C-alpha positions in Angstrom: 10.8 -34.2 0.8 10.7 -31.6 -1.9 13.9 -29.8 -2.5 14.0 -26.3 -1.0 13.9 -23.6 -3.6 16.5 -20.9 -3.9 17.1 -17.8 -6.0 20.1 -15.5 -6.4 18.1 -12.4 -5.7 17.1 -13.8 -2.2 19.9 -13.8 0.4 19.6 -14.2 4.2 15.8 -14.3 4.0 15.5 -11.0 2.0 14.7 -10.3 -1.6 16.4 -7.2 -3.0 15.4 -5.6 -6.3 18.7 -4.2 -7.6 19.1 -2.7 -11.0 22.2 -0.6 -11.8 20.6 0.7 -15.1 17.0 1.5 -14.0 17.4 2.6 -10.4 21.2 2.8 -9.5 22.1 3.3 -5.9 18.8 2.1 -4.4 16.8 -1.1 -4.0 13.4 -2.3 -2.7 13.8 -5.1 -0.3 11.1 -7.5 1.1 11.5 -10.1 3.8 10.8 -13.6 2.4 8.7 -16.1 4.2 8.8 -18.8 1.6 10.0 -19.2 -2.1 7.0 -20.7 -4.0 8.1 -20.9 -7.5 11.4 -20.5 -9.6 11.4 -20.9 -13.3 13.2 -19.8 -16.5 10.5 -19.4 -19.2 11.3 -19.0 -22.8 11.5 -15.2 -22.2 12.4 -14.3 -18.7 13.3 -15.4 -15.1 10.1 -16.0 -13.1 10.1 -15.9 -9.3 7.2 -16.1 -6.8 7.6 -15.8 -3.1 5.4 -15.4 -0.1 6.6 -12.2 1.7 6.2 -11.4 5.4 4.2 -8.2 4.8 3.0 -8.0 1.2 1.5 -11.4 0.5 2.6 -13.3 -2.6 5.0 -11.4 -4.9 5.5 -12.0 -8.6 9.0 -11.1 -9.8 10.1 -11.1 -13.5 13.8 -10.7 -14.3 14.4 -9.6 -10.7 11.8 -6.8 -10.9 8.8 -6.8 -8.8 5.6 -6.9 -10.9 2.9 -7.2 -8.3 2.3 -8.0 -4.7 -1.0 -9.0 -3.3 -1.0 -6.2 -0.8 -0.6 -3.1 -3.1 -1.3 -4.3 -6.7 -4.8 -2.7 -6.7 -3.3 0.8 -6.9 -1.6 0.2 -10.2 -4.3 -2.0 -11.7 -7.1 0.3 -11.0 -5.4 3.4 -12.1 -3.9 2.2 -15.4 -7.3 0.7 -16.3 -10.0 3.2 -15.1 -8.1 6.3 -16.3 -8.5 4.9 -19.8 -11.9 3.4 -19.7 -13.6 6.4 -18.0 -12.0 8.8 -20.5 -13.6 6.8 -23.4 -17.2 7.6 -24.4 -18.6 4.1 -25.0 -15.9 1.4 -24.5 -17.1 -2.1 -25.7 -13.8 -3.8 -26.8 -10.6 -3.4 -24.7 -7.1 -4.9 -25.2 -4.3 -5.5 -22.7 -0.7 -5.9 -24.1 1.2 -7.7 -21.4 -0.5 -8.0 -18.0 -0.4 -11.8 -17.8 -1.1 -11.7 -14.1 -4.7 -10.9 -14.9 -5.0 -7.7 -12.7 -5.7 -5.2 -15.5 -8.2 -7.7 -17.0 -10.0 -7.9 -13.7 -10.4 -4.1 -13.7 -11.6 -3.9 -17.2 -14.3 -6.5 -16.5 -15.8 -4.3 -13.8 -17.2 -2.2 -16.6 -20.6 -3.8 -17.6 -20.3 -1.9 -21.0 -17.4 -4.2 -22.0 -18.3 -6.9 -24.4 -14.8 -8.2 -25.2 -11.6 -8.0 -23.0 -8.6 -9.2 -25.0 -5.2 -10.0 -23.5 -2.0 -10.5 -25.6 1.0 -11.7 -23.6 4.1 -13.3 -25.1 4.8 -15.4 -22.1 2.2 -18.0 -21.1 4.2 -19.0 -18.1 3.3 -15.8 -16.4 -0.4 -16.5 -17.0 -0.2 -20.0 -15.6 1.9 -19.1 -12.6 -0.5 -16.2 -11.7 -3.5 -18.6 -11.9 -1.8 -20.7 -9.2 -0.2 -18.1 -7.0 -2.3 -14.9 -7.6 -5.8 -16.4 -7.9 -7.7 -13.2 -7.0 -6.1 -11.4 -9.9 -6.2 -14.3 -12.4 -9.9 -15.1 -11.7 -10.5 -12.7 -14.6 -9.5 -15.5 -17.1 -12.7 -17.3 -16.2 -14.9 -14.5 -17.4 -16.6 -15.4 -20.7 -15.8 -11.9 -22.1 -12.0 -12.6 -21.8 -10.1 -13.6 -24.9 -6.5 -14.5 -24.6 -3.8 -14.5 -27.4 -0.3 -15.8 -26.6 2.2 -14.0 -28.8 4.0 -10.8 -29.7 2.1 -7.6 -29.1 3.6 -6.0 -32.2 2.4 -8.8 -34.6 -1.0 -8.8 -32.8 -1.6 -5.1 -33.3 -0.6 -5.3 -37.0 -3.6 -7.5 -37.5 -6.2 -5.1 -36.1 -7.2 -1.7 -37.5 -9.8 0.5 -35.8 -10.9 -2.4 -33.6 -10.3 -1.4 -29.9 -11.9 1.3 -27.9 -9.3 1.1 -25.2 -5.7 -0.4 -25.3 -3.7 -0.7 -22.1 0.0 -1.6 -22.2 0.9 -3.2 -18.9 4.7 -3.6 -19.6 7.8 -3.9 -17.5 10.5 -1.3 -17.6 12.1 -0.3 -21.0 14.9 -2.9 -20.9 15.2 -6.1 -23.0 12.0 -7.4 -24.6 9.9 -4.4 -23.2 12.2 -1.7 -24.7 10.3 -1.6 -28.0 7.0 -0.8 -26.1 8.4 2.6 -25.3 9.2 3.6 -28.8 7.4 5.4 -31.6 6.6 2.5 -34.0 4.7 0.8 -31.1 2.5 3.9 -30.5 1.8 4.1 -34.2 0.5 0.6 -34.1 -1.6 1.5 -31.0 -3.2 4.5 -32.7 -4.1 2.5 -35.8 -5.7 -0.2 -33.8 -7.9 2.2 -31.9 -11.4 3.3 -32.9 -12.1 6.9 -33.7 -12.3 8.1 -30.1 -10.1 5.4 -28.6 -7.9 5.9 -25.6 -4.6 4.2 -24.5 -2.8 4.0 -21.2 0.7 2.7 -20.9 3.1 2.2 -18.0 5.3 5.3 -17.9 7.9 5.0 -15.1 8.7 7.0 -12.0 9.1 10.7 -12.0 11.8 10.7 -9.3 14.3 8.5 -11.2 13.0 8.3 -14.8 12.0 11.9 -15.7 14.1 12.0 -18.8 12.6 8.8 -20.1 9.1 10.1 -19.3 9.8 13.4 -21.1 10.9 11.6 -24.2 8.0 9.3 -24.1 5.6 12.2 -23.8 7.2 14.0 -26.8 7.0 10.8 -28.9 3.4 10.3 -28.0 2.5 13.8 -28.7 3.9 13.4 -32.3 1.3 10.7 -32.8 -1.7 11.4 -30.5 -3.5 14.8 -30.3 -4.1 14.4 -26.6 -1.3 13.2 -24.3 -1.2 13.6 -20.4 0.9 12.1 -17.7 -0.7 10.8 -14.5 0.6 8.9 -11.5 -0.3 6.7 -8.6 1.3 5.7 -5.3 2.4 2.1 -4.8 5.0 1.3 -2.1 6.7 -1.8 -3.8 7.5 0.0 -7.1 10.8 2.0 -7.3 10.5 5.2 -5.2 7.0 4.4 -4.2 5.1 5.7 -7.3 4.5 4.9 -11.0 3.2 6.9 -13.8 0.9 6.4 -16.9 0.8 8.0 -20.3 -2.9 8.6 -21.1 -3.5 9.4 -24.8 -6.7 9.8 -26.9 -7.2 9.7 -30.6 -9.9 12.3 -30.2 -8.5 15.8 -30.4 -11.4 17.2 -28.4 -11.0 14.7 -25.5 -10.2 15.7 -22.0 -8.7 12.7 -20.3 -8.2 14.6 -17.0 -11.9 14.3 -16.1 -13.9 11.1 -16.2 -16.5 11.5 -19.0 -18.4 8.4 -17.9 -18.8 6.8 -14.5 -21.3 3.8 -14.5 -20.8 3.0 -10.8 -22.7 4.1 -7.7 -21.2 4.7 -4.4 -22.0 1.3 -3.1 -20.3 -0.4 -6.0 -17.2 1.8 -5.5 -17.0 0.9 -1.8 -17.2 -2.8 -2.5 -15.1 -3.1 -5.7 -12.5 -0.4 -5.8 -9.8 0.4 -3.3 -7.9 3.3 -4.9 -9.6 4.8 -7.9 -12.5 7.2 -7.6 -13.8 10.3 -9.5 -11.6 12.7 -7.4 -8.4 10.7 -7.7 -8.9 10.5 -11.5 -8.6 14.3 -11.8 -6.0 14.6 -8.9 -3.7 12.0 -10.6 -2.9 14.5 -13.3 -1.8 17.3 -11.0 2.0 17.2 -11.1 4.7 18.6 -8.8 6.1 21.8 -10.0 9.5 20.4 -11.3 7.7 17.6 -13.2 5.1 19.9 -14.6 7.9 22.2 -15.9 9.8 19.3 -17.5 6.7 17.6 -19.2 4.3 20.4 -19.9 6.5 23.5 -20.4 9.4 22.2 -22.4 7.6 20.4 -25.2 
């Protein structure tokens, strides 16, 4: 009989996402049906469990990355906000995103000829192929190209190459901290084509507004167009997550989709969250957030 798996974040049948630095005083908790995978990769702690109500859950360094039930909200928004704000995207890049979800969304655009993914941790990719097959099916698409390695070093090799770059990172601690700093955004800008667009994971307005404000200011020093959008997702801290959407084109308006290649039938079959209306609505911010991000720059 195989040894029953255990993990320190799971006690009495419940997983608790506790972080005294990123969300002190609160925690997301999910009831666990079965622990599926526990591993220490070269870079992080990797946990997969089957939850009672959210399907399989991928956890990295004790932080929920995706659940099968609600992942589409994040993946669709971080991807299509960028791709539908870019006039003619043919070549896209994901930094991070080893679970394959953002890749899956990129590949819904027929105009895409190459979808690159650069992730430093191959373990995440392999674990996702086994336990998150609907997301990781994107790796089978012939347009997909995978590079295992450091995102900084990868970007340094490419100038004016990508129409869209999506940074699907974890929170700004440890290895991901550098992905929230100016030198990284300089590399992103240099790797973009003339009218290229980036989106990056940009935290939660309820508990990280100071981080978001600094991130927007730093991005505004580099990109001529910078906007903050957000989506609802129940298993991320406080139930929502934001994105910084930046364009290299000073005349761009990322708040409205400038292209939309799908008909209503395609949207109904292939998208669960994103649509034309929600693209625009996602940039409408609560008053206190709007004052902090758009009135105090």
